[in-house]
C-alpha positions as CSV (number, residue, x, y, z in Angstrom):
1,M,-27.0,-15.2,-64.7
2,H,-28.1,-13.4,-61.5
3,D,-29.4,-15.3,-58.5
4,R,-33.0,-14.6,-57.4
5,D,-34.8,-15.3,-54.3
6,G,-38.1,-17.4,-53.8
7,R,-40.2,-14.4,-55.0
8,G,-38.2,-13.9,-58.3
9,R,-36.4,-10.9,-57.0
10,R,-32.8,-10.4,-57.5
11,A,-31.1,-11.5,-54.4
12,R,-28.8,-8.8,-52.7
13,P,-25.1,-9.5,-52.7
14,P,-23.9,-10.5,-49.2
15,D,-22.8,-7.6,-46.9
16,R,-19.0,-8.2,-46.7
17,R,-18.5,-5.3,-44.4
18,L,-17.6,-6.1,-40.9
19,P,-19.7,-4.9,-38.2
20,R,-18.8,-1.4,-36.7
21,R,-17.3,-2.8,-33.7
22,D,-15.2,-5.3,-35.6
23,R,-14.1,-2.5,-37.9
24,R,-13.0,-0.5,-35.0
25,E,-11.0,-3.2,-33.3
26,G,-9.2,-3.9,-36.9
27,G,-8.5,-0.3,-37.2
28,R,-6.8,-0.3,-33.6
29,R,-4.8,-3.5,-34.5
30,R,-3.6,-1.8,-37.7
31,R,-2.4,1.3,-35.9
32,R,-0.7,-0.8,-33.2
33,R,1.3,-2.7,-35.8
34,A,2.2,0.6,-37.6
35,A,3.5,1.9,-34.2
36,G,5.8,-1.1,-34.1
37,G,3.8,-3.3,-31.8
38,G,2.0,-6.6,-32.1
39,R,-1.1,-7.8,-30.9
40,E,-0.2,-6.6,-27.4
41,G,0.7,-3.0,-28.6
42,P,4.2,-1.2,-28.7
43,R,6.5,-2.9,-26.2
44,Q,7.3,-0.3,-23.3
45,L,10.6,-0.3,-21.5
46,P,10.7,0.0,-17.8
47,V,11.5,3.5,-16.6
48,L,12.3,4.4,-13.1
49,P,11.3,7.9,-11.6
50,A,13.8,10.4,-11.4
51,P,15.0,10.7,-7.8
52,R,13.6,13.8,-6.2
53,A,13.0,15.4,-9.5
54,S,11.6,18.4,-7.6
55,R,15.1,19.6,-6.8
56,R,15.7,20.2,-10.5
57,D,14.1,23.0,-12.7
58,R,11.1,21.1,-14.1
59,H,11.4,23.2,-17.3
60,D,15.0,21.7,-17.7
61,H,15.0,19.7,-20.9
62,S,18.7,19.3,-21.6
63,A,18.4,15.6,-21.8
64,S,15.3,15.2,-23.6
65,G,15.6,12.9,-26.8
66,V,19.1,11.7,-25.4
67,S,19.3,7.9,-25.5
68,L,21.5,6.1,-22.8
69,E,23.8,5.0,-25.6
70,E,24.4,8.7,-26.7
71,L,24.9,9.6,-22.9
72,A,27.4,7.0,-22.4
73,A,29.2,7.9,-25.7
74,A,29.4,11.6,-24.6
75,R,31.0,10.7,-21.4
76,R,35.0,11.5,-21.5
77,T,37.8,11.5,-19.1
78,H,38.6,15.1,-18.6
79,K,42.1,16.3,-17.2
80,S,41.4,20.1,-17.5
81,F,38.6,21.7,-15.4
82,G,37.4,25.1,-15.0
83,P,37.7,26.8,-11.6
84,E,34.2,26.7,-10.7
85,P,33.2,24.0,-8.0
86,V,30.0,21.8,-8.2
87,S,27.4,23.0,-5.7
88,R,26.4,21.0,-2.9
89,S,23.0,20.7,-4.1
90,T,24.2,19.3,-7.6
91,L,26.4,16.9,-6.0
92,L,23.6,15.5,-3.9
93,E,21.5,15.1,-7.1
94,L,24.5,13.3,-8.8
95,L,25.2,10.9,-5.8
96,E,21.4,10.3,-5.3
97,V,21.5,8.5,-8.7
98,A,23.7,5.9,-7.1
99,R,20.9,4.3,-5.3
100,F,19.6,2.7,-8.5
101,A,22.7,0.6,-9.1
102,P,22.1,-3.1,-9.0
103,T,23.2,-4.6,-5.6
104,H,22.7,-8.1,-4.2
105,H,20.2,-8.2,-1.2
106,L,20.0,-4.5,-1.6
107,N,23.1,-3.9,0.4
108,Q,23.9,-0.6,-1.2
109,P,27.7,-0.8,-0.2
110,W,28.7,2.5,-1.9
111,R,30.2,5.2,0.1
112,F,31.1,8.7,-1.2
113,R,33.1,11.4,0.5
114,V,33.1,14.8,-0.8
115,L,36.5,16.4,0.2
116,G,36.4,20.0,1.9
117,P,39.5,22.4,1.7
118,E,40.9,21.0,4.9
119,T,40.7,17.5,4.0
120,L,42.2,17.9,0.6
121,E,45.1,19.8,2.2
122,A,45.7,16.9,4.4
123,L,45.6,14.5,1.4
124,K,48.0,16.8,-0.6
125,R,50.5,16.7,2.3
126,V,50.8,12.8,2.5
127,A,50.6,12.5,-1.4
128,G,53.9,14.4,-1.9
129,E,54.4,17.3,-4.4
130,K,53.9,15.6,-7.6
131,E,50.8,13.9,-6.8
132,A,49.6,17.0,-5.0
133,Q,49.7,19.0,-8.3
134,K,47.3,16.4,-9.7
135,L,44.8,16.8,-6.9
136,D,44.4,20.4,-7.9
137,R,43.1,19.6,-11.5
138,A,39.4,19.6,-10.5
139,P,37.6,22.1,-8.1
140,T,35.5,19.1,-6.6
141,L,36.7,15.8,-5.5
142,V,34.8,12.9,-4.1
143,V,36.2,9.5,-2.8
144,A,34.3,6.6,-3.7
145,S,34.6,3.2,-1.7
146,A,32.8,0.0,-0.9
147,A,31.8,-1.0,2.6
148,L,33.0,-4.8,3.1
149,T,31.5,-7.5,5.1
150,G,34.4,-10.0,5.4
151,D,32.5,-12.5,3.1
152,L,34.6,-13.0,0.2
153,V,31.8,-13.7,-2.3
154,M,29.7,-10.9,-1.0
155,D,32.6,-8.4,-1.0
156,E,33.3,-9.3,-4.6
157,E,29.7,-8.5,-5.5
158,D,29.7,-5.3,-3.3
159,V,32.7,-3.8,-5.0
160,C,31.1,-4.6,-8.6
161,A,27.9,-3.0,-7.4
162,T,29.9,0.1,-6.3
163,A,31.5,0.4,-9.6
164,A,28.1,0.4,-11.2
165,A,26.9,3.1,-8.9
166,V,30.1,5.3,-9.9
167,Q,29.3,5.0,-13.5
168,L,25.6,6.0,-12.8
169,V,26.9,9.0,-11.1
170,L,29.3,9.8,-14.0
171,L,26.6,9.6,-16.6
172,A,24.4,11.8,-14.5
173,A,27.1,14.4,-14.4
174,T,27.5,14.1,-18.2
175,E,23.8,14.6,-18.6
176,R,24.3,18.0,-16.8
177,G,27.1,19.0,-19.0
178,L,29.8,18.5,-16.3
179,A,33.3,17.1,-16.8
180,T,34.4,14.1,-15.0
181,Y,37.6,11.9,-14.2
182,W,37.5,8.7,-12.3
183,R,41.2,8.4,-10.9
184,T,42.8,5.9,-8.7
185,P,45.8,7.6,-7.2
186,Q,48.3,5.5,-5.3
187,V,48.1,7.8,-2.4
188,L,44.6,6.4,-1.4
189,R,45.9,2.9,-1.3
190,T,48.1,3.9,1.6
191,A,47.4,4.0,5.2
192,Q,48.2,7.8,5.3
193,G,46.0,8.5,2.5
194,R,43.0,6.6,3.6
195,A,43.4,8.2,7.1
196,A,43.3,11.6,5.5
197,V,40.0,11.2,3.8
198,G,38.5,8.9,6.6
199,I,38.3,5.7,4.7
200,P,38.1,3.0,7.6
201,P,39.6,-0.4,7.5
202,G,36.4,-2.3,6.4
203,E,36.1,-0.3,3.2
204,R,37.8,-0.8,-0.3
205,F,38.8,2.4,-2.3
206,L,37.5,2.5,-5.7
207,G,38.3,5.9,-7.0
208,L,38.7,9.6,-6.6
209,L,36.1,11.2,-8.7
210,H,36.8,14.6,-10.3
211,F,33.9,17.0,-11.0
212,G,33.8,20.4,-12.6
213,T,33.1,22.3,-15.7
214,P,35.0,21.4,-19.0
215,A,38.0,23.6,-19.9
216,R,38.2,21.8,-23.1
217,E,36.6,18.9,-24.8
218,P,38.9,15.9,-25.1
219,A,39.0,14.1,-28.5
220,P,37.3,10.8,-28.8
221,R,39.4,7.8,-28.8
222,E,38.9,4.6,-30.8
223,R,37.0,1.9,-29.0
224,D,37.2,-1.8,-29.7
225,P,34.4,-3.1,-31.9
226,V,31.5,-5.1,-30.1
227,E,32.6,-8.3,-32.0
228,S,36.1,-8.2,-30.2
229,Y,34.7,-8.8,-26.7
230,V,31.3,-10.7,-27.3
231,D,31.0,-14.4,-27.7
232,F,27.7,-16.2,-28.4
233,L,27.9,-19.7,-26.9
234,P,26.0,-22.8,-28.3
């Protein structure tokens, strides 16, 4: 039996449609949920601006669509390089990325010294014949060191910050298709080796970074699974 109004006419069924504005809001919420977000929309990860992007070709999309995980996995230790040296402008781009490494109090303790021909020859003379041959592996060598303050805690933090800066530089080189090698030759732990490349007493040597074009791609090496080095504490 149908309901009727006071005049005997059949009552209209209630309009269950939402007002237009509410329908629009509901549609927006559904689209946000479909895109992976909740009520606040999809979560956006913070993105740092590329340092001085104007130096690079604005139409260079070599790294588009490459995640940080993929970039880290693509980095390899190369021991064979082509003869072409890395240009000064490219080196500045790579080393500029180091500025974004985490550092306590914004100390920015990292120091990089690009070896020229005369400095390399001086280093080879104090290194000895066997080590000198290894110094010829790559066409471009950069000494990485950390400036120390004498405070034990701060110095430990600054060494860690410099290591993080070095890794950023290596990833930036990998993104550009360059080959890299992070070496710690014994000669640069000696007073003669440090003097040859201009490392003062107040700095800690961290590595001799090799850069160049890859002569061949090293085979990937097996890495420990994440479960072997991660503990979840109660």
